[in-house]
N, C-alpha and C positions, 0 to 999 in steps of 0.2 A: 520350100513353102513353110509357111510359120503361121499355125492357127493359134489364136490367142480365146478361149471362152470364157466368161463370167455368167453364171446362171443358177437357178435356185432350182429347175429341172428341166433335164433334157434327155431327151430321148437316148436308148443304147446306139452307140456309135459303132459302125465298124468302116474303117478306114483303108479304102486301097489303094495307094499312090504309086507311080512308078515315074512320073515326069521331072521331077524337080531334084536337084543336087542333095539337096538336105530336107529332113523332113522332122520338123517343130510343131507339139502340140502341147498346149498348156491348158490346165483345166483347173477352175477355182469356183468354190461357192457348196450350197447342199445341192446332191444329186442324187436322185431317187431310183433312176432308171440302169446306173451304172456307167462305167467305160470301158469300151471293147475298141480296141486296135489291134485290127489284123492287117500286118502289113507286108506284103509280099515283091517290095520293089528291091532294088540294090542300093539304096541312098543310106546314109547314116539317118538314125531315127531317136528321136531325143522325145519322151514325152513325161509331164511334168503335172502332178496334181496337190493342191495345198488348200488349205482353209476350209472350212464346212465339213459336212457330213456325207459321206458316200454310202449308200446302201442299193441293194438291185433285189428288192422281195427272195424268192428263194434260189436266186443265181448269183454267180460269181460278180460283185460290184467292181472289181479292178481285175480287167484282164487284156494283156498285152502281148502278143504274138508277131514274131518277125522269122521270114525262113531264107530271106535270100541276099540280106545285105552284109555289110562286112562290122559294124557296130550299134549295139542299141544302148542307149542309158536312159536310164527309168528314175525319177526322182517323185518322191511320195513325203509331203509333209515339207518340200523344199519349194521356195520361189524358184521362177526362171533363171534369176542370177546366181542360183547355188545356195542362197542363204537360208536361214529356216523362217518358214512361214510364219504368220502370227493371224491366229494359232496354227499349229503345224498341223492339223486336221483329224477326222476320226473316219473310221471305215470299221461298218457294222453287218457282220454277213451269216445266214444259217447256212453257209455253204463254205468253200473257200473264200479267204479273205482275198487276199491277192496271188493271182496267177500270172505266172510271167515265163515265157518259154522263147528260146531262141538257136537260130542255128549259127547267129553272128555271135561275137566276141560281145559279151553281156556285164553291165554295171549297174548294179540298183543300188540306191539309198534310201532309208525309211527313217523319217521323224515322225510319222504319224501314231497315233493309239490303234490298233487292230484289234478286233475282236471278232471271233469265228468259230462255227462248230467241227468244223474240219480243219484243213492246214490253214494258218495264219497268214504266211509266205510260202507257195509253191514256186521254186527256183528251178528252172531246168535248161539245159542245155543240150545240143546232140548235133551230129555231125561237127564237130569243132574242136579244134586243138589249141587254142588258144588260153588266156588266164582270165578267168571271170569273178567278179567282186560281189557280193552283196555286205552291206555294210548297214547294221542297225542303230540307231540311235534312240529309236522309238520304243513302244511298247507293246508286244506283240501277244496276244492270249488266245490260248485255242482249249476246246473241249477234246481236242485229239492230237493235232501235232503243231507246235509254235511254229517252226520253220523246217521244211522240207527240202534239202539239196537234192538235186539229180543230175546225174548225166550219163549219157547214151551215145550209142554209134558214134564215138569218137573218142579222144584222148585228153580231154580236157584238165584245165586246173578249176577247182572251184574253191574259193576262197570266201571265208566267211566271218566278219570281224563283228562282233557285238559289244557296244558300248552301252546298252541300253538293258530291257527286260525283256526277257521271252519266258513263256512257261505253258504249260501243259495240265489240265486238269479235269475232273469230272470221271465219271463212271467210264467213258470211253476213252480215257485219256492213255494215249502209247509213247510217245517221248517228246520233250521240248524241241530237241535238234534231229533230225533225221536225217542219215546219210544213206544215199543210194546209187549205187554204181552197176545200171542196167545194160551197161555196156560189154565190151569183150574184157573177159575178167582179166590180163594184163594191162587195161587201159585206166584212166580217170585217177586224178588225185586230189584229194581234200584237205584244207585246212579251216580249221576254227581257231581264232584269235578272240577271247575273252577279258573284258575288261568291265563287265557289267554284270547282269544277273542271270543264270539258264537255270530254270526251276522247272524240276518234275513232280507235279503234286500226285494225290492218290496213290495209283500204281504205276505210273508213269516212271520212265528213267528222265534223265537231264540232256544226256548227249548218245545216242546207239546209231547203230547202222544197222540196213537189211542185209543178213548173211550170206553174203556174196564177195568173192575174190574182187580186189580192187589194189591198183599199182601202190598208194597210200593213203593212209589217215592220219594228220598231226592235229594234235589238241592241244594249244598253248593257253595255260590259265594265269593270266599277268598277276598283279599285286593286288588290284582293285577288284578281282574277280572272284563270284561264286559263282559254283557250279552243285547245285543240292537236289535231293531228290528222297522221296521214300524208297524206290527201288534202286537200282545201280545207278550211280551219279553219270558214270562213263562206261558203256558196255560197247566194245569194237569185238567183232568174230567174225572170221572168214565163214564160220558154218560147220567145218570140217576139213580133215586133211586133202582133200580133193579139189579144197577152194579156198586154199590159203591167201590172207592177204600178205602182198611182198614186204610192207614196212608200215610199222606203227610208232608214232612218236607222242609222247607224252611230257608237256613241261609245267609244272606247276610252281608259282610261288604267292599264291592266294589261296582260297580255301577250297576244296571239294570234299563234299561232306554227303552220307546218306546214313540211313540206318540200317542198311546191308550192305552194300559193297559201294566202295567210294570209285573202284575201279576194278572192270574185269575184263580181261583181256584174256582171249583163245584164237588158236588158230591161226596164226601167223609166221610168216617166216623170220622175220626179223624184228625185235620190239625195243625200244629207248626209252626209259623214264626217268626223269629228273625231276625229283622232289624237293622243295627247299621251301615250301609252306606248309599247310596244315592238311592233312588227309584224314577225314573220320569215318571209318568204315574198314570192311575188309577189304584187303588187296589181294586179287587172285591172278596168278597168270598159270595159263595151262594151255597144253599142245602149240608150245612156241617153241620153231626152232632155235633161234638164238634170243637171249634176254640180257641187256645188262640195266639195272636199275641203281640208282645213287639217290641216295636218302640221307639229307642234310637236314631236314624238316622234321615234321611231326607226324605219324601214323598212328592213330589212335582209336580203338574200338571199345567202350565204356562196359559194354556185357558180356566180355570175354569170348564171343565168337569166333575170334580169329583173326589177327591183324595183318597177317603176312602167309598166303599160300603160294612157295613158289615152285612150281612144279612144268620144267622145261625141259627140252633135250639137252640145251647147253646153254651157260651163263653164269652172271655174276648178281648179285644184290651186296651195295656197298652201303655198309651201317658208317656213315661219315661222323666226322668229330662234331659234336655236339647235337647230333640225332638222336630223336626219341622215338620208342616203339613202345606201345601199350596194348597188350593181347598176345594170344598164342604167336608162335612164330613156326611153320612150317616147310622145310627146306627137301625138294625130291629130283631126283635126276641129277643128272652130270654137271650139274651147279655147285657154286663157288660162293660161300659166306662172308665175306670181305667186312674185317673190323678193323676200325680206324682209333688209334689213339684219341682219347676225349670224346668218343660216342657215349651215351648215356646206359645206363642200365637197363635193360629190357623189363617191363613191369606188365602185369595184369593176367600172365600165362606163363605157359612152357616154352622152349625152345627144343627142336627136335630136327635134328639133321641125320637126314635118312641115308640107306647105302647109296653107294657111288658120289656121294657129296665130298664137298671140301670145305674146309674152315681156314680162312686165309689172316692171319695177322699181319698187323703192317707197324713197323718202326717209323712213327715219326715223332718229331719234336722229343727227342730224347728219351723216349717211351715207348716200348710194344702196346700194339691195340690187345685189347680183354675183353671176351663176352663175358658179360657179367649179366646174370637175371634172376629175376625176385623168384621165379616158378625155377621147377627143373629143368634139367639139362639131360637132352638124350642122344647119345652121340651111338649112332648104329653101322659101326664101319665105317666111320667119317674120316677122311685123309688130311692130317694136320700140315699146311703151309704156311712157311714165316717168309715176309718179305721185309729181308735188310738191308735193302737198296741203300737207305739212308740213316743205315745203323752208326751211332758212334757212342763213344764211352761205355763200350761194354767190355767189363773185365771179368776175370776170373771171380768164381764164387758169386756174382751177382746172381739174383734171383728174378723171375718175372711169375705173374700170375696169367696163364692162360685163359682159362676159364674158373668163375666163380659163381655159386650159386647161394642165394637162402634158404634152401629146400632141399635139393640132392641132384649128383651128379650121376647119371646112368652110363654104364657103357666105357668104350675105350675108342682112341686113335687108333685109327688101322697100321698094325705093325709095330704099333709102341704098347708094349706091356708095362707093369710097375720096374721102376728102374734103369729102363732100356736107356742107351744113350746113341745120340747120332749126331752128324756134323750137317752143319748147313753152312754154307761157305766156309769163312776164318774160323767159325766158332764151334765147338763141341759141346752139345747140352746132353742132361739127364733129366729125364720126366719123373715126375711122383706126382700120384693120384692121390688124392685126398677126401674125403667126407663129402666135402663143399667147394672144393679148389682142386684144380690141375695146374701145377705149376713147372717152369722150368729152373735149372742151375747150370751157370757155364762152369764147364771144367776145363776148356781148353782155350786159347786165345791164340792164333797164328797174325803176327803183325806184319801190316804191310811193309813189301819191299825196302818203299823209300825210308821207313822208319829204322828197318834192321840196317842197312847199310850206313846211316845216320849213329846207331849205335854202335857199330863196329869202327865207326872211324874215331869215335870218342875214346873208346877203350883200348884200342891198338892191340885186343887179344881176342876179339870174337865170341866173347861170352855174353851172351844175352841173359839179361834176370827181368823178368816179368813183373813189373808193378802192380800189386794187388793191394786195390784200395778199400775191399773188403775184406776182412778177416775174423774169424773167431778165436783168436788169441785168447790162452788161458788169463783169466781176470779183467779183461776187457769187454765190455758191452758190443755188442756187435752192431748195435745203432750208431755206434760212431764211425761204422766203418761200411756204411749203406752208401753204395755208389752213385751219382747223379742219375736220376730218372729210372733208380731201381725200385721196384715194389715190396712193401713190408708184405711177408706172407703170414 
C-alpha cells in the first residue's frame, strides 16, 4: 500500500496495517498535530517526511514504531525518490523530536533541522540481531541529548554516521550523542563515524555512554570531523570492573577537543586508539585490561592539567615519528611507553614513568628513538627496552641519547646503575647518567655470520678486525668520526 499526503494540518495518524506486501507513507507540508505511525504488520515499512514544519504541541511530533516486520526505512527531509527535499523540513518539539523504535532491521536518514527539549532523535532497536543505521545530514539541536542510540533484548549492530551537526546545550544538557546498551551485557555493538560536528555545550559531553557492559563501541572521527565539548569530548566507561565493555576502538584523523578531557576511557577489557589528528584536552585511560594507543598526531593541553594519563593493566602507548605531546605525561601499571625516532619533544609538563612501567626505544631510519622532554623525566624503577629489529650501521664507540630533559632527570632504569654494561642482541652497551641526559655507548659489536664468513674468505687466516668509524684518537676531533645516525652528546 502506498499513501502520499500533502497537507497543512493533519490530525495525528495511527496506522495499523497488515494486508499489503509493502507499506509506504509519505508526508509533506506543515503539520501541527504530529505524525504517528504504529505498524504491527509483517510487511516492509517505508515512512518519508519532507518540506514544511512539523510540530505537535507538547507531544512527540514524529513517532514511528514497528514490531513484527523485517525491515523499516524512515527518511526525514528526503523526498520519496531519495533526493533531498526542498526545503528539507523543520521539526520543533518541547519533548522528543523524533522517536523511532523497531524490532526489525532499521534504516533512518535525516536531513531536516530538528530542535527539541529532550532527545532530538531517539533511535531504538530491540529483539534485533541485524545491522541498523542512522545517517544524519541535517542539524539536530537538543536541550538534553541530541542523538540517543539504544539497543536492548538482542545483539544488534547500531551504526551512526554523521555528516551534519549534532549538539546538546542548556542547563539540562547531558550529551550530544548517547550510547545505551540496555540488553544482555555480552551483546550490542555500536559504531559512530563522524565527518561533521558533534558538540556538547554547557556541561554536556559530545559522545558518551550509559555506564554498562557492551560488546563493542567504536568511534571514528574522520578528517573533516570535529568532536568538541566543555566536558569530556569522548567519555566511554563500563562503570565498574564487573560491567566491563568488551572492546573500545577510537580512531581520529580530525579534531577532538575539550577544555577537560578529549577522551576519558575506563572499565573496558580491550581498548585500541589511533590518533593522527588533533586531540586537545587530557587523555585518560584507566581501569582497562589491555590498551594500545598509537599517536602520530598531536595531544595538546594548554593549561598543563595533564595531557596523558595511561593507567592500564597492560598496554602500550606509542609516541610515533612526527607526533607531538604538550602537557604532563603519567604512565602507570604494566604499561610500555614506546618512543620512535623522529617523535617531537614533549613540552608543557613532566614525564613520569612509574613502577612496573617500561620505556621502549625503537631503532628505525638509522637512529634510535629518544625520549626528549622540556620538563623533568622521572624514572621510578622503569625497565629499559631496546627494539633493534631494524638496527643498522651501529659501530663500536657510537653513542645514543636515550633520555634528555631541559630540566632534570630523576631516578634510574631498573637494574642499570651508573656505568652498567649489558648486551642487547649483537651489541654490548654501557649506560651513562648525566644531569640532563641518559646515554648509551657501544662497547662491542658481534658481526653477522655472513659478514664473518666473507671476511674469513678474503683474509684466509680468520682474523677479524672491527671497523671503527668513530674514534677518539689523539689529535683528531671526534666530530670527524661520528657514525651515520649517532647523536652527539
